[in-house]
C-alpha positions as a Markdown table, in Angstrom:
| # | Residue | x | y | z |
|---|---|---|---|---|
| 1 | Met | 0.0 | 0.0 | 0.0 |
| 2 | Lys | 0.9 | 3.7 | -0.3 |
| 3 | Ile | 0.3 | 6.5 | 2.1 |
| 4 | Lys | -1.5 | 9.6 | 0.7 |
| 5 | His | -0.3 | 12.9 | 1.9 |
| 6 | Ser | -2.9 | 14.8 | 4.0 |
| 7 | Lys | -2.4 | 18.6 | 4.4 |
| 8 | Leu | -4.9 | 18.6 | 7.3 |
| 9 | Arg | -2.7 | 16.1 | 9.2 |
| 10 | Asn | 0.8 | 17.4 | 8.4 |
| 11 | Thr | 1.9 | 19.1 | 11.6 |
| 12 | Gly | 4.9 | 20.7 | 10.0 |
| 13 | Leu | 3.0 | 22.1 | 7.1 |
| 14 | Ile | 0.2 | 23.5 | 9.3 |
| 15 | Phe | 2.8 | 25.3 | 11.5 |
| 16 | Glu | 4.4 | 26.9 | 8.4 |
| 17 | Leu | 0.9 | 27.9 | 7.1 |
| 18 | Leu | 0.1 | 29.6 | 10.4 |
| 19 | Val | 3.3 | 31.6 | 10.3 |
| 20 | Lys | 2.5 | 32.7 | 6.8 |
| 21 | Gln | -1.1 | 33.6 | 7.8 |
| 22 | Ile | 0.2 | 35.7 | 10.7 |
| 23 | Ala | 2.4 | 37.6 | 8.2 |
| 24 | Ala | -0.6 | 38.1 | 5.8 |
| 25 | Asp | -2.9 | 39.3 | 8.6 |
| 26 | Thr | -0.2 | 41.7 | 9.8 |
| 27 | Leu | 0.3 | 43.2 | 6.3 |
| 28 | Asn | -3.5 | 43.6 | 6.1 |
| 29 | Lys | -3.3 | 45.5 | 9.4 |
| 30 | Lys | -5.7 | 43.3 | 11.3 |
| 31 | Asp | -5.4 | 41.1 | 14.4 |
| 32 | Ser | -4.3 | 37.5 | 13.6 |
| 33 | Pro | -6.1 | 34.6 | 15.2 |
| 34 | Ala | -3.2 | 32.5 | 14.0 |
| 35 | Val | -1.1 | 33.9 | 16.8 |
| 36 | Glu | -3.3 | 32.5 | 19.5 |
| 37 | Ile | -3.6 | 29.2 | 17.6 |
| 38 | Leu | 0.2 | 28.9 | 17.5 |
| 39 | Lys | 0.5 | 29.7 | 21.2 |
| 40 | Gln | -2.3 | 27.2 | 22.1 |
| 41 | His | -1.0 | 24.3 | 20.1 |
| 42 | Phe | 2.8 | 24.7 | 19.6 |
| 43 | Thr | 4.2 | 26.2 | 22.8 |
| 44 | Arg | 3.3 | 23.5 | 25.3 |
| 45 | Arg | 5.0 | 20.1 | 25.8 |
| 46 | Thr | 2.3 | 18.2 | 24.0 |
| 47 | Ala | 2.6 | 15.1 | 21.8 |
| 48 | Leu | 1.7 | 17.4 | 18.8 |
| 49 | Thr | 4.6 | 19.7 | 19.7 |
| 50 | Lys | 7.0 | 16.8 | 19.9 |
| 51 | Glu | 5.9 | 15.7 | 16.5 |
| 52 | Phe | 6.3 | 19.2 | 15.1 |
| 53 | Lys | 9.9 | 19.3 | 16.4 |
| 54 | Leu | 10.7 | 16.4 | 14.0 |
| 55 | Tyr | 9.5 | 18.5 | 11.0 |
| 56 | Glu | 11.3 | 21.5 | 12.4 |
| 57 | Phe | 14.6 | 19.6 | 12.6 |
| 58 | Ile | 14.3 | 18.6 | 9.0 |
| 59 | Leu | 13.8 | 22.2 | 7.8 |
| 60 | Lys | 16.6 | 23.6 | 10.0 |
| 61 | Asn | 19.1 | 21.1 | 8.7 |
| 62 | Ser | 20.2 | 21.6 | 5.1 |
| 63 | Gly | 23.5 | 21.2 | 3.3 |
| 64 | Val | 24.7 | 18.5 | 5.8 |
| 65 | Lys | 26.9 | 15.6 | 4.8 |
| 66 | Gln | 25.4 | 12.3 | 3.6 |
| 67 | Asn | 26.2 | 10.4 | 6.8 |
| 68 | Lys | 24.6 | 13.0 | 9.0 |
| 69 | Ala | 21.5 | 13.2 | 6.7 |
| 70 | Glu | 21.1 | 9.4 | 7.1 |
| 71 | Ala | 21.5 | 9.6 | 10.8 |
| 72 | Ile | 18.9 | 12.4 | 11.0 |
| 73 | Leu | 16.2 | 10.4 | 9.2 |
| 74 | Ser | 17.0 | 7.3 | 11.2 |
| 75 | Thr | 16.7 | 9.2 | 14.5 |
| 76 | Ile | 13.5 | 11.0 | 13.5 |
| 77 | Thr | 11.7 | 7.8 | 12.5 |
| 78 | Glu | 12.8 | 6.1 | 15.7 |
| 79 | Ile | 11.5 | 9.0 | 17.8 |
| 80 | Ser | 8.2 | 9.0 | 15.9 |
| 81 | Arg | 7.6 | 5.4 | 16.9 |
| 82 | Lys | 7.7 | 6.3 | 20.5 |
| 83 | Leu | 5.3 | 9.2 | 20.3 |
| 84 | Asp | 1.7 | 8.9 | 21.5 |
| 85 | Gln | -0.1 | 8.6 | 18.2 |
| 86 | Lys | -3.6 | 8.6 | 19.7 |
| 87 | Ser | -2.9 | 11.9 | 21.5 |
| 88 | Ile | -1.4 | 13.4 | 18.4 |
| 89 | Lys | -4.5 | 12.5 | 16.4 |
| 90 | Lys | -6.8 | 14.1 | 18.9 |
| 91 | Gln | -4.7 | 17.3 | 19.1 |
| 92 | Lys | -4.6 | 17.6 | 15.3 |
| 93 | Tyr | -8.4 | 17.4 | 15.2 |
| 94 | Lys | -8.6 | 20.2 | 17.8 |
| 95 | Leu | -6.0 | 22.2 | 15.9 |
| 96 | Ile | -7.9 | 22.0 | 12.6 |
| 97 | Ser | -11.1 | 22.8 | 14.4 |
| 98 | Asp | -9.6 | 26.0 | 15.8 |
| 99 | Ile | -8.3 | 27.0 | 12.4 |
| 100 | Lys | -11.7 | 26.5 | 10.8 |
| 101 | Glu | -13.3 | 28.8 | 13.4 |
| 102 | Ser | -11.1 | 31.7 | 12.2 |
| 103 | Tyr | -10.2 | 31.0 | 8.5 |
| 104 | Asn | -11.7 | 29.5 | 5.4 |
| 105 | Ile | -9.9 | 26.1 | 5.4 |
| 106 | Glu | -9.6 | 25.9 | 1.6 |
| 107 | Glu | -8.0 | 29.3 | 1.4 |
| 108 | Phe | -5.8 | 28.6 | 4.4 |
| 109 | Phe | -4.3 | 25.4 | 2.8 |
| 110 | Ala | -4.0 | 27.1 | -0.6 |
| 111 | Ile | -1.1 | 29.2 | 0.7 |
| 112 | Gln | 2.2 | 28.3 | -1.0 |
| 113 | Val | 4.9 | 26.9 | 1.3 |
| 114 | Arg | 8.5 | 26.8 | 0.0 |
| 115 | Asp | 9.5 | 23.5 | 1.7 |
| 116 | Tyr | 6.2 | 21.8 | 0.9 |
| 117 | Lys | 7.9 | 18.8 | -0.8 |
| 118 | Pro | 10.1 | 17.7 | 2.1 |
| 119 | Leu | 7.3 | 18.4 | 4.6 |
| 120 | Ala | 5.0 | 16.1 | 2.6 |
| 121 | Ser | 7.6 | 13.4 | 2.2 |
| 122 | Leu | 8.3 | 13.4 | 6.0 |
| 123 | Tyr | 4.6 | 13.1 | 6.7 |
| 124 | Cys | 4.4 | 10.1 | 4.4 |
| 125 | Leu | 7.5 | 8.5 | 5.9 |
| 126 | Leu | 6.3 | 8.9 | 9.5 |
| 127 | Glu | 2.8 | 7.7 | 8.6 |
| 128 | Ala | 4.4 | 4.6 | 7.0 |
| 129 | Gln | 6.4 | 3.9 | 10.1 |
| 130 | Asn | 3.4 | 4.0 | 12.3 |
| 131 | Asn | 1.0 | 2.2 | 10.0 |
| 132 | Ala | -0.2 | -1.3 | 10.8 |
| 133 | Asp | -0.2 | -2.3 | 7.1 |
| 134 | Ile | 2.8 | -3.2 | 5.0 |
| 135 | Val | 3.8 | -0.2 | 2.9 |
| 136 | Asp | 5.3 | -0.6 | -0.6 |
| 137 | Pro | 9.1 | -0.2 | 0.0 |
| 138 | Asn | 9.5 | 1.7 | -3.3 |
| 139 | Phe | 7.1 | 4.3 | -1.9 |
| 140 | Leu | 9.5 | 4.7 | 1.1 |
| 141 | Val | 12.5 | 4.9 | -1.1 |
| 142 | Asp | 10.9 | 7.8 | -3.1 |
| 143 | His | 10.2 | 9.8 | 0.0 |
| 144 | Lys | 13.5 | 9.1 | 1.7 |
| 145 | Thr | 15.2 | 10.2 | -1.5 |
| 146 | Thr | 13.3 | 13.5 | -1.4 |
| 147 | Leu | 14.3 | 14.1 | 2.2 |
| 148 | Leu | 18.0 | 13.2 | 1.6 |
| 149 | Glu | 18.1 | 15.6 | -1.3 |
| 150 | His | 16.7 | 18.3 | 0.9 |
| 151 | Leu | 19.1 | 17.6 | 3.8 |
| 152 | Thr | 22.2 | 17.3 | 1.6 |
| 153 | Thr | 21.1 | 19.6 | -1.2 |
| 154 | Ser | 22.6 | 17.0 | -3.6 |
| 155 | Pro | 20.8 | 14.6 | -6.0 |
| 156 | Gln | 20.3 | 11.1 | -4.8 |
| 157 | Lys | 20.3 | 7.8 | -6.7 |
| 158 | Ser | 17.3 | 5.6 | -5.9 |
| 159 | Ser | 19.6 | 2.6 | -6.1 |
| 160 | Asp | 21.8 | 4.1 | -3.4 |
| 161 | Val | 18.9 | 4.9 | -1.2 |
| 162 | Lys | 17.6 | 1.3 | -1.6 |
| 163 | Glu | 21.0 | 0.0 | -0.5 |
| 164 | Thr | 21.1 | 2.2 | 2.6 |
| 165 | Leu | 17.7 | 0.8 | 3.6 |
| 166 | Ile | 18.9 | -2.7 | 3.1 |
| 167 | Glu | 22.0 | -1.9 | 5.1 |
| 168 | Glu | 20.0 | -0.4 | 7.9 |
| 169 | Tyr | 17.9 | -3.5 | 8.3 |
| 170 | Ser | 20.9 | -5.8 | 7.8 |
| 171 | Lys | 22.5 | -4.3 | 11.0 |
| 172 | Tyr | 19.9 | -6.2 | 13.0 |
| 173 | Asp | 20.1 | -9.9 | 14.0 |
| 174 | Lys | 21.8 | -11.8 | 11.2 |
| 175 | Asp | 19.2 | -14.6 | 11.6 |
| 176 | Leu | 16.6 | -12.1 | 10.4 |
| 177 | Arg | 18.2 | -11.1 | 7.1 |
| 178 | Leu | 15.2 | -12.7 | 5.3 |
| 179 | Leu | 13.3 | -9.6 | 6.5 |
| 180 | Thr | 15.6 | -7.0 | 5.0 |
| 181 | Phe | 14.1 | -4.6 | 2.5 |
| 182 | Lys | 16.0 | -6.3 | -0.3 |
| 183 | Ile | 13.3 | -9.0 | -0.3 |
| 184 | Leu | 10.5 | -6.5 | -0.2 |
| 185 | Leu | 12.1 | -4.1 | -2.7 |
| 186 | Glu | 12.6 | -6.8 | -5.3 |
| 187 | Lys | 9.6 | -9.0 | -4.7 |
| 188 | Phe | 6.9 | -6.9 | -3.0 |
| 189 | Asn | 4.4 | -6.6 | -5.8 |
| 190 | Asp | 4.6 | -10.3 | -6.9 |
| 191 | Asn | 5.1 | -12.1 | -3.6 |
| 192 | Tyr | 3.2 | -10.1 | -1.1 |
| 193 | Lys | 0.0 | -8.9 | -2.8 |
| 194 | Asn | -2.0 | -12.0 | -1.9 |
| 195 | Leu | -1.0 | -12.4 | 1.8 |
| 196 | Leu | -3.7 | -12.9 | 4.3 |
| 197 | Pro | -4.4 | -9.9 | 6.7 |
| 198 | Glu | -2.8 | -11.9 | 9.5 |
| 199 | Gln | 0.3 | -12.7 | 7.5 |
| 200 | Lys | 0.7 | -9.0 | 6.5 |
| 201 | Asn | 0.5 | -8.0 | 10.1 |
| 202 | Ile | 3.1 | -10.6 | 11.2 |
| 203 | Leu | 5.4 | -9.5 | 8.4 |
| 204 | Lys | 5.0 | -5.9 | 9.4 |
| 205 | Glu | 5.7 | -6.7 | 13.0 |
| 206 | Phe | 8.8 | -8.6 | 12.1 |
| 207 | Ile | 10.1 | -5.8 | 10.0 |
| 208 | Thr | 9.5 | -3.0 | 12.5 |
| 209 | Ser | 10.5 | -5.0 | 15.6 |
| 210 | Val | 13.8 | -6.6 | 14.4 |
| 211 | Asn | 15.8 | -4.6 | 16.8 |
| 212 | Ser | 13.7 | -5.6 | 19.8 |
| 213 | Thr | 14.3 | -9.1 | 20.9 |
| 214 | Lys | 11.8 | -9.0 | 23.8 |
| 215 | Arg | 9.0 | -7.7 | 21.5 |
| 216 | Leu | 9.7 | -10.3 | 18.9 |
| 217 | His | 9.5 | -13.1 | 21.4 |
| 218 | Lys | 6.3 | -11.8 | 22.7 |
| 219 | Ile | 4.8 | -11.4 | 19.2 |
| 220 | Val | 5.9 | -14.8 | 18.1 |
| 221 | Asn | 4.5 | -16.5 | 21.2 |
| 222 | Glu | 1.2 | -14.6 | 21.0 |
| 223 | Glu | 0.8 | -15.7 | 17.4 |
| 224 | Leu | 1.7 | -19.3 | 18.1 |
| 225 | Asp | -0.8 | -19.4 | 21.0 |
| 226 | Lys | -3.5 | -17.9 | 18.8 |
| 227 | Ile | -2.8 | -20.3 | 15.9 |
| 228 | Ser | -2.8 | -23.3 | 18.3 |
| 229 | Lys | -6.2 | -22.4 | 19.6 |
| 230 | Leu | -7.5 | -21.8 | 16.0 |
| 231 | Val | -6.2 | -25.2 | 14.8 |
| 232 | Thr | -7.7 | -27.0 | 17.8 |
| 233 | Asn | -11.1 | -25.3 | 17.4 |
| 234 | Leu | -11.2 | -26.0 | 13.6 |
| 235 | Ser | -10.0 | -29.6 | 14.1 |
| 236 | Ser | -13.1 | -30.3 | 16.2 |
| 237 | Lys | -15.2 | -29.5 | 13.2 |
| 238 | Ile | -13.3 | -31.9 | 10.8 |
| 239 | Lys | -15.2 | -35.2 | 10.1 |
| 240 | Asn | -12.3 | -37.0 | 8.4 |
| 241 | Asp | -10.5 | -38.9 | 11.2 |
| 242 | Ile | -7.2 | -39.1 | 9.5 |
| 243 | Val | -7.1 | -35.3 | 8.9 |
| 244 | Lys | -8.2 | -34.7 | 12.5 |
| 245 | Ile | -5.4 | -36.9 | 13.9 |
| 246 | Lys | -2.8 | -35.0 | 11.8 |
| 247 | Leu | -4.3 | -31.6 | 12.9 |
| 248 | Asp | -4.1 | -32.7 | 16.6 |
| 249 | Glu | -0.4 | -33.5 | 16.0 |
| 250 | Val | 0.1 | -30.1 | 14.4 |
| 251 | Ser | -1.6 | -28.4 | 17.3 |
| 252 | Lys | 0.6 | -30.2 | 19.9 |
| 253 | Ala | 3.7 | -29.3 | 17.9 |
| 254 | Ile | 3.0 | -25.6 | 18.1 |
| 255 | Lys | 4.8 | -24.6 | 21.2 |
| 256 | Pro | 6.1 | -21.2 | 22.5 |
| 257 | Ile | 9.7 | -20.4 | 22.1 |
| 258 | Ser | 11.9 | -20.0 | 25.1 |
| 259 | Lys | 13.5 | -16.7 | 26.2 |
| 260 | Lys | 16.9 | -18.0 | 25.3 |
| 261 | Glu | 15.9 | -19.1 | 21.8 |
| 262 | Lys | 16.6 | -16.7 | 19.0 |
| 263 | Val | 13.8 | -15.5 | 16.8 |
| 264 | Thr | 14.8 | -16.4 | 13.2 |
| 265 | Asp | 13.4 | -16.3 | 9.7 |
| 266 | Thr | 12.2 | -19.9 | 10.4 |
| 267 | His | 9.7 | -18.6 | 12.9 |
| 268 | Leu | 8.4 | -16.2 | 10.4 |
| 269 | Ile | 8.0 | -18.9 | 7.7 |
| 270 | Asn | 6.3 | -21.2 | 10.2 |
| 271 | Leu | 3.8 | -18.5 | 11.2 |
| 272 | Met | 3.1 | -17.8 | 7.6 |
| 273 | Gln | 2.5 | -21.5 | 6.8 |
| 274 | Tyr | 0.4 | -22.0 | 9.9 |
| 275 | Tyr | -2.0 | -19.2 | 8.8 |
| 276 | Asp | -2.1 | -20.8 | 5.3 |
| 277 | Leu | -3.2 | -24.0 | 7.1 |
| 278 | Val | -5.8 | -22.2 | 9.2 |
| 279 | Asn | -7.2 | -20.5 | 6.1 |
| 280 | Glu | -7.5 | -23.9 | 4.3 |
| 281 | Leu | -9.2 | -25.4 | 7.3 |
| 282 | Lys | -11.8 | -22.6 | 7.3 |
| 283 | Thr | -12.8 | -23.6 | 3.7 |
| 284 | Leu | -13.3 | -27.3 | 4.5 |
């Protein structure tokens, strides 16, 4: 899937538009409601303000070296994952509501912003990081390319950006190399378009949690427990005795992994296959 840019949800863009609106109101010699809106939503230590700081950091850094640009994007996406997304969503709703009370929303968002492109790309990148669905890796490459070009003020090759994404993921546990973006970048459209919702969720969790051993253990064991119960439940509805015996054996074989056991690509493959089995059982 791809993330669509939303002006109404882009914190960095809204801030820039409010600043421009203040300038426009001042030139027209009238009080600017945008001043109070800025004070209300961007001067306190809220989740929305924390997200805005990520956009601000991108805009304030330009002409940096490639390595620093890569580090900036990596740090920003990591911080974004730790923010309270529910609070941010609520605060954005209130922010837009306040803007609508004072301005024509269509005219407000029609104002031109110089750094619109990097702001839009960062929005899409952050949304992808916090999205439960699997996002087309080529989409991520496009937006990361835009941001790197803004930060370095130098053209970027898509192939190089792909390689940095692959390298970033390959720094994690070597047993999880199956999950590197190389697989997704090369095979996404062909291999992943027909995945079950449960399989997409598992793959997404593996990709975004490869640097968290505890989280991966928890995810894998939760999925194994869920699948074991599903197989047992569906097995009770099977009339063929031979099939039922085999399913009972499969159910007994599905055991949680120990804390000392490494989570590997084998666990991912097993989970994928188990859900294929469950899906087939549902059709019997």
